[in-house]
C-alpha positions, 0 to 999 in steps of 0.5 A, spaced: 527 499 467 526 495 462 527 488 465 522 482 467 523 484 475 520 491 473 515 488 468 513 483 474 512 489 479 508 493 474 503 487 473 503 486 481 501 493 483 497 494 477 493 488 480 493 491 487 491 498 484 485 495 480 483 491 486 483 497 491 478 501 486 474 494 485 473 493 492 471 500 493 466 499 488 463 492 490 462 494 497 459 502 496 455 501 489 454 494 488 453 491 495 451 498 498 454 497 504 454 502 510 460 505 513 461 501 518 461 495 514 466 498 509 471 499 514 469 491 517 471 488 510 476 492 509 479 491 515 478 483 514 482 484 508 488 488 511 488 483 518 493 478 515 498 484 514 498 485 522 499 477 523 502 474 517 507 479 514 513 478 518 512 471 518 511 471 510 518 475 510 521 470 514 518 465 509 521 469 504 528 469 507 528 461 508 525 459 501 527 464 497 523 470 494 522 467 487 518 461 490 515 465 495 512 470 491 510 465 485 506 460 490 502 466 494 501 470 488 499 464 483 494 462 489 491 469 489 490 469 482 486 463 483 482 466 489 480 472 485 477 468 479 473 463 484 470 469 488 468 473 481 465 466 479 461 466 485 458 473 485 453 471 479 451 465 482 450 467 489 450 475 489 453 478 495 454 473 501 457 476 507 460 470 510 463 468 503 466 475 502 469 475 509 472 469 507 475 472 500 477 478 504 481 474 509 484 469 504 486 474 499 489 478 505 494 472 507 496 471 500 498 478 499 501 479 506 506 473 503 507 476 496 508 483 498 515 482 502 517 477 497 517 482 491 520 488 495 526 484 497 529 484 489 529 492 490 536 494 492 539 490 487 534 491 481 539 495 478 546 497 479 544 504 481 544 506 489 539 503 493 535 509 494 535 511 487 532 504 486 527 505 491 524 511 488 525 507 481 520 502 484 516 507 487 515 510 480 513 504 477 509 502 482 505 509 482 504 508 474 502 501 475 497 503 480 494 509 475 493 503 470 490 499 475 485 504 477 484 507 470 482 500 468 476 500 473 473 505 469 470 499 465 467 496 471 460 498 469 461 493 463 465 488 466 461 487 472 463 484 479 465 477 475 469 480 470 472 485 475 475 479 479 477 475 473 481 481 470 484 482 477 486 475 477 489 475 470 494 481 472 496 477 478 498 471 474 502 475 469 506 478 474 508 471 476 510 469 469 515 475 468 518 474 475 519 467 474 524 470 468 527 475 472 535 472 472 537 474 479 534 473 486 536 474 493 539 468 496 535 464 501 538 465 508 540 459 513 534 456 516 537 455 522 538 462 523 531 464 522 529 462 529 533 468 532 530 473 527 526 476 532 532 477 537 536 480 532 531 485 530 531 490 536 539 489 535 538 492 528 534 497 530 539 499 536 544 499 531 540 503 526 536 508 529 534 511 523 531 505 520 527 505 527 524 512 525 522 509 518 519 504 522 515 509 526 513 513 520 510 506 517 506 506 524 503 513 523 501 511 515 498 505 517 494 507 523 492 514 520 493 515 513 492 509 509 485 508 513 483 515 511 484 514 504 480 507 504 474 511 508 474 518 506 475 517 499 469 513 497 464 516 503 466 524 501 464 521 494 458 518 496 456 524 500 458 530 496 457 527 489 453 521 489 451 522 482 458 521 480 459 514 483 460 511 476 466 515 476 470 512 482 475 509 478 477 516 475 477 519 482 483 513 484 486 515 477 487 522 479 490 520 485 495 516 482 497 521 477 499 525 483 503 520 486 507 519 479 508 526 478 511 526 485 515 520 485 518 522 478 520 529 480 523 526 486 527 521 482 529 526 477 532 531 483 534 525 487 542 527 487 540 534 489 536 532 495 541 531 501 536 530 507 530 526 504 527 525 511 525 532 511 522 531 504 518 525 507 516 529 513 513 535 509 509 531 505 506 527 510 504 534 514 501 537 507 497 531 506 494 531 513 492 538 511 489 536 505 485 531 508 482 537 512 479 540 506 475 534 503 469 536 507 469 543 504 470 541 497 464 544 493 465 541 486 467 535 483 473 537 479 475 541 485 475 534 489 479 531 483 484 536 484 484 535 491 485 527 490 491 528 486 495 532 491 493 527 496 496 522 492 503 525 492 503 522 499 506 516 496 513 519 495 514 520 502 515 513 504 519 512 497 524 518 499 526 514 505 525 506 504 531 505 500 535 507 507 531 502 510 532 496 505 540 498 504 541 497 512 537 491 512 542 485 513 541 480 507 539 474 511 533 478 515 531 483 509 525 479 508 523 479 515 525 486 516 520 488 510 515 484 513 515 488 520 515 494 516 509 492 512 506 490 518 506 497 521 504 500 514 498 495 512 497 491 518 496 497 523 491 499 517 487 494 519 485 497 526 485 504 523 480 502 518 476 499 522 476 504 527 475 510 522 469 507 519 466 506 526 468 513 528 465 516 522 458 513 524 459 515 531 461 522 530 460 524 523 465 525 517 467 532 518 469 531 525 472 524 524 477 527 518 479 533 523 480 528 529 484 523 524 489 529 521 490 532 528 493 525 530 497 525 524 500 532 526 501 529 533 505 523 530 509 528 526 511 532 532 514 526 535 518 524 529 521 531 529 523 531 536 526 524 535 530 528 530 532 521 526 528 523 520 530 530 520 537 529 519 537 522 515 542 523 509 541 520 502 541 513 501 
């Protein structure tokens, strides 16, 4: 795990973890936006994942993962620093913030598939174990990024955005020193990638069901974390708003514990898809408990358990990466991330509006029911239930 790739992977996801809480804090407590406004701006940042992630993956296949990641993440770092410098001068400006959300989303949509293409060969281990190892590094990095946001009251918006940019720039520095990189594909073949993907999914039906799992996570699980987390905190424990970084931190403690345990037991887990389905069902049930929590420590414990959701995708992602042909790996990662993060654009916007329309408790109930419905479809299809170890 001591490699320049995993150092880069750590700084990249540390920056993402920092940004997640930074955005929640900035919108909820600094700018004091409504639920619909929070959902709108979160969806603006996620919208490029719906449109550009697959194209970003195709670009990665064409020019190489190292160049694609360095260019997009370097510009991302500059964008973060620039927006931070504008806040003390202009305060919160809706159009400027909307532009920041869109541009940072585009750059992130290119960066994400680029860095994930390194995972299958990151170590000599099997692809499934490399995916779990990457998930553990990812979760530790997110925890570190969330913990760093405890300094937001001192850093202010200016310092928060600048620090976030420095984390992204450091990720570029280390990946540039990683010796191995996936080879670029042949440019003349990339034009036909859209035609090859359906054939790939027909030949690898389990990969298609992994993709369907990402659709479910993007539409219902990720939006729930973005919307329910800060709104339950604001409605039930408004006096603890300054500890929003801590609420994110405990979620990643749960994620780290779950992924580390899964990595330790990976040789004994014969059906990782069953574990993924069980984890997703458990998290849908835990969402239902959010409005009932009566104390802040109990809220933290619940968020810690919900954080274990991250291990579900990690259990099966190595199978998806292993079966992706090298020439289309970035493109297929981009398609999966379009489902995971791109559809979260629509889900986040819809869920924020739903909370304003029917209330927080009924919205949580409806969202969990939708997750259970998706899991029922995946169970009936049976591909994840019988998925072997990668």
